[in-house]
TIGU-466599 format. One line per field, with one value per residue (C-alpha): x, y, z; residue in three letters. Coordinates in Angstrom, 1 decimal, decimal comma. Example, Ala and Ser with C-alpha at 12.3 -4.5 7.8 and 13.67 -1.06 7.14 Angstrom:
2
east: [12,3 13,7]
north: [-4,5 -1,1]
up: [7,8 7,1]
r: [ALA SER]
***
This chain:
407
east: [61,4 57,7 55,8 53,3 49,7 48,3 45,4 43,1 44,1 43,3 39,9 39,1 39,8 37,5 37,1 34,1 33,4 32,2 30,9 32,1 31,0 34,1 35,5 33,5 32,6 30,8 32,7 31,2 33,9 34,0 36,9 38,1 37,9 40,6 40,1 42,3 44,8 44,2 46,8 47,4 49,6 46,9 44,1 46,2 47,1 43,6 42,0 44,6 44,3 40,5 40,6 43,3 41,5 38,4 40,5 42,0 38,6 37,2 40,1 39,5 43,2 42,8 43,3 44,5 48,2 50,0 50,9 47,3 45,9 48,0 46,6 43,1 43,6 44,7 42,0 39,3 40,5 40,5 36,9 36,1 37,6 35,6 32,4 33,2 33,6 30,3 28,6 30,1 28,9 25,4 25,6 27,4 29,0 32,4 35,0 37,3 41,0 41,4 39,4 41,2 44,6 43,4 41,9 44,9 47,1 45,1 45,5 49,2 49,6 47,6 49,8 53,0 51,9 51,5 55,2 56,5 59,6 60,6 62,5 63,3 59,7 58,6 61,1 60,0 56,3 56,2 58,3 56,0 52,8 54,4 55,2 51,7 50,3 52,9 50,6 48,4 51,1 53,1 56,0 59,3 60,2 63,3 62,4 64,9 65,0 66,6 64,1 60,9 61,2 62,0 64,9 63,9 64,6 62,0 59,4 56,7 57,9 58,2 54,5 53,1 55,2 53,8 50,3 51,6 51,2 53,7 54,8 56,1 56,5 57,1 59,6 62,5 65,3 64,4 67,1 64,8 65,3 62,1 63,3 66,7 64,9 62,6 65,6 67,2 64,0 63,3 66,8 68,6 71,1 72,7 72,7 76,1 74,7 71,7 74,0 76,0 72,8 71,7 75,2 74,9 71,4 72,5 75,4 73,2 70,4 68,0 66,3 68,0 71,5 70,4 69,3 72,5 74,5 72,5 73,0 76,7 78,8 82,0 85,3 86,2 89,8 88,8 89,8 86,5 84,5 83,2 82,3 80,3 78,5 77,7 76,3 74,1 72,8 71,7 70,1 68,0 66,9 65,9 63,8 62,2 61,2 59,9 57,8 54,9 57,1 56,3 58,2 57,6 60,3 58,6 55,2 57,0 58,6 55,2 53,8 56,5 56,4 52,6 50,3 46,7 44,4 47,3 46,6 49,5 50,2 51,5 53,6 53,4 53,5 54,4 51,2 50,2 47,3 45,8 46,8 45,0 46,3 43,4 45,2 48,5 49,5 46,0 46,3 43,7 44,1 41,4 39,7 39,5 39,5 36,6 36,3 36,4 33,7 31,4 31,8 30,6 27,1 28,4 30,2 28,6 29,7 33,3 35,6 38,8 41,0 43,1 46,9 47,9 49,9 52,9 51,3 47,9 46,1 44,8 43,7 40,0 37,5 35,8 33,0 33,7 33,3 35,6 33,2 34,3 32,3 31,2 31,7 29,4 26,4 25,6 23,9 20,2 19,2 16,9 15,2 12,0 13,9 15,5 12,3 10,5 13,3 13,2 9,4 9,6 12,3 10,3 7,2 9,3 10,7 7,2 6,0 8,9 8,4 4,7 5,4 8,0 5,6 2,9 5,3 6,4 2,8 2,4 4,5 4,5 5,6 8,5 11,0 9,6 11,1 14,5 13,0 10,9 14,0 15,8 18,2 21,8 23,6 26,6 28,9 27,2 26,7 30,3 31,1 28,7 29,9 33,6 35,5 36,6 39,9 42,3 44,4 41,4 40,5 44,1 43,8 40,8 42,8 46,1 46,3 49,4 50,0 53,2 53,2 53,5 56,5 59,7 62,1]
north: [-152,2 -152,5 -155,1 -157,5 -157,0 -159,7 -161,8 -160,0 -156,7 -158,0 -159,2 -155,9 -153,6 -152,9 -150,4 -148,7 -149,3 -146,7 -147,4 -144,8 -144,2 -142,9 -142,0 -141,1 -144,8 -144,7 -147,6 -148,6 -149,7 -150,4 -148,6 -148,6 -145,5 -144,4 -143,5 -141,5 -144,3 -146,0 -148,2 -146,1 -148,7 -151,3 -149,0 -147,5 -151,0 -152,3 -149,2 -148,9 -152,6 -152,3 -149,2 -150,4 -153,7 -151,8 -150,2 -153,5 -155,0 -152,0 -151,8 -155,4 -156,1 -159,7 -162,3 -165,9 -165,3 -166,9 -163,6 -162,4 -165,6 -165,0 -161,4 -162,8 -165,1 -162,3 -160,0 -162,5 -163,0 -159,2 -159,1 -161,8 -159,7 -156,7 -158,8 -159,8 -156,1 -155,2 -158,0 -156,7 -153,2 -154,5 -156,5 -154,3 -151,4 -152,5 -155,2 -156,6 -156,2 -159,9 -160,8 -158,2 -159,6 -163,2 -162,4 -160,2 -163,2 -165,3 -162,7 -162,4 -166,1 -165,8 -162,9 -164,7 -167,8 -165,4 -164,4 -168,0 -166,8 -164,5 -167,0 -164,5 -163,7 -167,4 -168,5 -165,8 -166,6 -167,6 -164,5 -162,2 -163,7 -163,2 -159,6 -158,8 -157,4 -154,7 -153,1 -152,4 -151,4 -149,3 -149,7 -147,8 -146,3 -144,7 -142,2 -141,6 -137,8 -137,7 -139,7 -140,1 -143,9 -146,2 -148,7 -152,2 -153,7 -151,4 -153,8 -151,3 -151,4 -155,2 -155,6 -153,1 -154,7 -158,1 -156,7 -155,0 -151,6 -148,8 -146,8 -143,3 -139,9 -136,3 -135,2 -134,6 -132,1 -129,3 -127,8 -125,4 -121,7 -121,1 -123,4 -121,6 -118,2 -119,5 -120,7 -117,3 -115,6 -117,9 -118,5 -115,3 -117,7 -117,4 -119,5 -121,0 -122,2 -123,8 -125,5 -126,9 -128,2 -130,0 -131,6 -132,8 -134,2 -136,1 -137,6 -138,6 -139,8 -141,2 -139,9 -142,4 -141,4 -137,7 -138,4 -140,2 -137,2 -134,9 -137,0 -137,5 -135,4 -134,2 -134,2 -130,7 -131,5 -132,4 -129,8 -130,3 -129,6 -126,3 -127,7 -130,5 -128,1 -125,9 -128,9 -129,9 -126,4 -126,2 -129,7 -128,6 -125,5 -127,7 -130,0 -127,0 -125,4 -128,7 -129,8 -130,7 -133,5 -132,3 -130,2 -128,9 -131,3 -134,1 -133,4 -133,3 -136,7 -138,1 -136,8 -138,3 -141,7 -142,1 -142,6 -141,2 -143,4 -144,9 -145,6 -145,8 -145,7 -142,3 -141,4 -137,9 -136,3 -139,6 -141,0 -143,6 -142,8 -143,7 -141,4 -141,3 -139,5 -138,5 -136,5 -134,7 -133,0 -133,8 -135,7 -136,7 -138,5 -140,7 -139,2 -141,8 -139,9 -141,1 -138,0 -135,8 -137,7 -137,7 -134,0 -133,0 -132,9 -133,8 -136,9 -139,2 -136,9 -136,3 -138,9 -137,1 -134,2 -132,6 -132,5 -129,3 -127,3 -127,7 -125,9 -127,5 -124,2 -124,6 -128,3 -128,8 -131,6 -133,4 -135,9 -139,3 -138,0 -135,1 -132,2 -129,8 -130,0 -126,6 -125,7 -127,5 -125,7 -126,6 -130,0 -129,8 -131,2 -133,7 -134,6 -132,8 -129,5 -129,9 -130,6 -127,7 -125,3 -126,7 -126,2 -122,6 -121,8 -123,2 -121,2 -118,0 -118,6 -119,1 -115,9 -113,9 -115,4 -114,4 -110,8 -110,5 -111,8 -109,3 -106,5 -107,5 -107,6 -103,9 -101,8 -98,9 -101,2 -102,9 -100,9 -102,6 -105,9 -105,2 -104,3 -107,5 -109,7 -111,2 -108,9 -109,1 -111,8 -112,1 -111,8 -114,6 -116,6 -116,4 -117,5 -120,5 -121,5 -121,1 -124,5 -126,0 -124,5 -127,5 -125,9 -125,8 -129,3 -130,4 -129,0 -131,3 -134,2 -133,5 -136,9 -138,4 -141,7 -142,3 -145,7 -144,2 -142,1 -142,1 -144,2]
up: [101,9 101,1 103,1 101,6 102,9 105,0 103,8 106,2 104,7 101,2 102,4 104,2 101,2 98,3 95,5 94,0 90,3 87,9 84,4 81,9 78,3 76,5 73,1 70,0 69,7 73,1 74,7 78,0 80,4 84,1 85,9 89,5 91,6 94,1 97,7 100,0 100,5 97,2 95,5 92,4 90,6 90,8 89,7 86,8 85,6 85,6 84,1 81,4 80,5 80,2 78,0 75,8 75,2 74,1 71,4 70,4 69,9 68,1 65,6 64,5 64,5 65,4 62,6 62,2 62,3 65,2 66,9 66,6 68,0 71,1 71,2 70,8 73,8 76,0 74,7 75,4 79,0 79,5 78,2 80,8 83,5 82,3 82,4 86,0 87,0 85,3 87,3 90,5 89,6 89,3 92,5 95,0 93,1 94,3 94,2 96,9 96,7 97,4 94,3 92,2 93,1 92,5 89,0 88,1 88,9 86,5 83,8 84,5 83,8 80,5 79,4 80,4 78,4 75,4 75,9 76,0 74,1 77,0 79,1 81,8 82,5 82,2 84,8 87,3 87,4 91,1 92,0 90,0 91,5 95,0 94,2 92,7 96,0 95,8 93,2 96,3 98,8 96,4 93,9 93,8 90,5 89,0 86,3 83,5 83,4 80,0 77,8 79,9 80,4 83,3 83,7 82,5 86,0 87,7 89,1 88,0 84,4 84,5 85,6 83,1 80,3 81,0 80,3 77,2 78,8 78,2 81,3 80,7 82,5 81,4 84,0 81,7 81,2 78,8 76,6 74,8 74,6 76,6 79,4 79,5 79,8 82,5 84,5 84,3 85,4 88,3 89,6 88,6 87,0 83,6 80,4 81,3 84,6 82,9 80,4 83,3 84,8 81,6 81,3 84,9 84,4 81,3 83,3 86,2 83,9 86,5 89,6 91,9 90,8 91,2 94,7 95,5 94,2 96,4 99,5 98,9 101,3 99,6 101,4 102,5 101,6 98,1 95,5 93,8 97,0 95,8 92,4 94,0 96,2 93,3 91,3 94,3 94,5 90,8 91,1 94,1 92,1 89,2 91,4 93,1 89,7 88,4 91,3 89,0 87,6 84,0 81,5 78,1 76,7 78,6 76,9 73,5 74,2 75,1 71,9 69,8 71,6 71,4 68,4 68,4 70,4 72,4 76,1 78,5 82,3 83,1 86,1 87,5 91,0 92,5 91,1 88,4 86,2 82,8 79,9 76,5 73,4 71,2 68,6 68,1 71,4 72,8 76,0 78,6 82,0 83,4 86,5 89,3 92,5 94,6 96,9 93,8 92,1 95,1 95,6 92,1 90,7 87,3 88,5 85,9 83,1 84,0 82,6 81,5 82,6 79,9 80,1 78,2 80,7 83,0 85,9 85,4 85,4 81,9 82,3 82,1 82,8 79,9 79,3 77,9 74,3 75,0 75,5 78,3 81,5 82,9 86,5 88,8 90,4 94,0 94,4 95,2 98,6 97,0 93,7 94,7 95,2 91,8 90,0 91,8 90,7 87,2 87,1 88,4 85,9 83,0 84,1 84,3 80,8 79,4 81,0 79,6 76,2 76,4 77,3 74,6 72,0 73,1 72,9 69,5 68,3 69,2 67,0 69,4 72,2 70,5 72,5 75,6 74,4 75,9 79,2 79,2 78,8 81,7 83,5 82,1 84,0 81,8 84,8 86,8 83,7 82,9 86,4 86,1 82,7 82,9 82,8 86,1 87,2 87,3 89,9 92,3 91,4 92,0 95,6 96,1 94,8 96,6 98,2 96,7 98,4 100,3 98,8 95,4 96,1 94,0 95,9]
r: [MET THR SER THR PRO SER LYS ALA THR LEU ASN ASP SER SER PHE GLU ILE LYS ILE ILE SER TRP SER GLU TYR GLU HIS LYS THR PRO ILE LEU LEU GLN ASP VAL ASN GLY PRO CYS PRO LEU ILE ALA LEU ILE ASN THR LEU LEU LEU LYS ASN GLU LEU ILE VAL ARG ASN HIS ILE LEU ASN ASN SER GLU SER ASP LEU GLU LEU LYS ASP THR SER GLU ASN VAL LYS GLY PHE LYS ALA TYR LEU GLU LYS GLN TYR GLU LEU THR GLY SER VAL SER LEU ASN ASP LEU ILE SER ARG LEU GLY ASP LEU LEU ILE VAL PHE LEU ASP ALA LYS ALA HIS ASP ASN ASP LEU GLU SER ASN VAL ASP HIS LEU LEU GLU LYS LEU PRO LEU LEU HIS THR GLY LEU SER VAL ASN PRO ASN ILE VAL ASP GLY THR PHE PRO ASP ASP ASP LEU ALA LYS VAL PHE PHE LYS ILE PHE ASN LEU ASP LEU ARG HIS GLY TRP CYS LEU ASP ASP SER GLU SER ALA THR LYS ALA TRP GLN GLU GLU THR ALA GLY ASN GLU SER GLU TYR ARG SER LEU LEU SER LEU LEU ARG GLN LEU LYS THR PHE ASP THR LEU GLN ASP PHE LEU LEU ALA GLU PRO ASN HIS GLY ASP GLN ASN TYR GLU GLY HIS GLU TYR LYS GLN ASP ILE LEU LYS LYS TRP LEU THR ILE ASN GLN THR GLN LEU THR GLY ALA GLY LEU SER LEU LEU ASN MET SER MET GLU PRO THR ASP VAL ILE VAL PHE PHE ARG ASN ASN HIS PHE SER THR LEU TYR LYS ARG ASN ASP ARG GLU PHE TYR THR LEU THR THR ASP LEU SER PHE ASN LYS SER MET LYS SER VAL ASN ARG ILE VAL TRP GLN SER LEU VAL SER ILE SER GLY LYS ASP ASP LEU PHE PHE THR GLY ASP PHE PHE PRO VAL LEU GLU ASP GLU PRO VAL ALA THR ASN ASP GLU ASP TYR LEU LEU ILE LYS GLU LEU GLN GLU ASN GLU ASP ALA GLU ILE ALA LYS ARG MET GLN GLU ALA TYR ASN LYS PRO ASN GLN ARG ARG GLU VAL SER SER SER LYS ARG PRO ASP SER SER GLY SER SER LYS ASP ARG ASN LYS SER VAL ASP ALA LYS ALA ALA SER SER LYS LYS GLU LYS LYS LYS SER ASN CYS ILE VAL MET]
***
């Protein structure tokens, strides 16, 4: 059971705010950054809510119909919350957890009022407000490994649904030919074994039932003892192979369930984040890791990390308007050092250009042009300019909170 944080804990915690400029329309939005022990459900909810509301406002979907008036009311309140975070950014650069929970509670009531037809939610207002701090301490989730969703009674899904946010994951069974082949290569198993695994996964359906099955101890006298042990073995193999909690089938399901420009809460590696679909099969997760941001010179430019591969090795970092960010160079010790280096570089460039022009003006010296150019640095340039290796970046960010684990 997860305990509710004390009032003192709420007052003592705070989160840094970053203003990002994102999308082709240059939305400027405050987002929360996550520290080592950050409450990822809370951060994912707030960041996703803010980004989604920017799209609602931009698309001018509000009109005078009753449903849209309700949407306008919630949108205006989210805009007010955004303005509050912008003010906090200017004043202190951060916001206290206590204030976040309080203001999120106010927003929750606004969104519930807009769902007056949902009697179940309306009757549980006090209960939901009481459980709101669990967004800080952690929420247990039960991924459906067949369709990439979560059970309706998952508290995490209940909270996100109230704020009109979709919660999905990509940790799904994969019945493709490539997945079958990968299973055979990695486990030395055969196609029949993989088909048995798929049948078992469809039967168990959720992670909780899968865990229960693995923990169940069969009776040695049971004639199905060996069969149960065999099933446990192939389930363990599947979990080991899919430790990234993402499959090719899961990515395809995400692609089918989301429209371009959709923003959702995404669960992966026991962590909640904000996922944006820009175009068909083009996904980006919002970067919020505080230690990662502080360690990189290009902190203000990095907004997204692409989601294109299962392993993460092909995932790159991008600016808010989706240009890839090249690998960072070491941060200068201070501004004077940087300006001095820049001045020396500019002087060197000017001198080289002058020598090249002089050589070009003398026909008998044109061959000297090549020797007057900079030494070939294609190797080092390539190293400097290659995109950030996502696997290396993930090692910096390997701080999955215990309070975000699948329970």
